[in-house]
N, C-alpha and C positions, 0 to 999 in steps of 0.2 A: 481225736482225743475225746476223754469223754469227764464231766465232772464228777466230784466225788465228794458229799458234803460228811463228814464226820462231828461229832462232837467232842469237845476237849475240856479239861476245866481249866479255870482262869491262870493256875498257877503253871499247867502244863503250856497256854502260851503264851503266859510271860517268858518262859523259857525258849522255845522256839524264835519268839521276837527276837530275843538279845542274842543267842546261838547266828542267827539269820543275817543280825546287824555286824555280829564278829566274824562273821566268813564273807559280810558283803554279797551275800545272797537273797532270796527271797523265802519266805516261810513255806512257798508252793514247791520251791524248787529243793529245800531241806527234806521236806516229808516226801519228795516223790524218790528222790535218794535214799530214804531209809527202808522206803516197799520196794523199793529193787534192788537193796540190801536184804535184806528181809528174805525174797523170792530168790534170789541166790544162793543165800543160805539153808533154804529151805530143800532146792533141788541137791544140793553137796549134803544137807543130812540122808536125804534119800540115796544118794550114791553110800553115803557110807553106811547105810543099813543093808545096803542092797549086798556090799561087798560082805560084810559081817556074816549076813547069812549065808554065802558063798564060802568062808571061812569053816562056819560051822561044819555047813554041809561037807567040806571035804574032810572032815577029820581032825583038820588043825594038825599041829608039831608037838612032838612029846615036849615037856615041859625038861627034861633030862636030857635031852638033845641040845636044846636048847642053850639052857646054863651051860652045858658044856662046850658050847660053841661061844659065849661072851666070858668066859674063861678062857679059851684058848687067846680070845681077841684082847683081852684084858692084859695076858704075854705077848701081845704084838705080831703073834700067827695069826695071818690072812687067809681065811677059809671063807667061801660062800655060805650062804644062811642057808642054813635046813630047810628042807623040805620036806 
């Protein structure tokens, strides 16, 4: 494990202290959880971007086919999603 020092304003420190106290955790634990969450979210965003690019490259699905499918679903007809 390594140490990382950051500068934060007094209001942020006060908010972190209050949250840590309310959760019965240390500020270090809260900051580590926040960083882990940010990194996980970034990986998910990268995957979303990859999927979006793949979708665009595939040409997508014509809007009229999607609207027709949605209309049928709203009437209770079960059909596979258009490709």
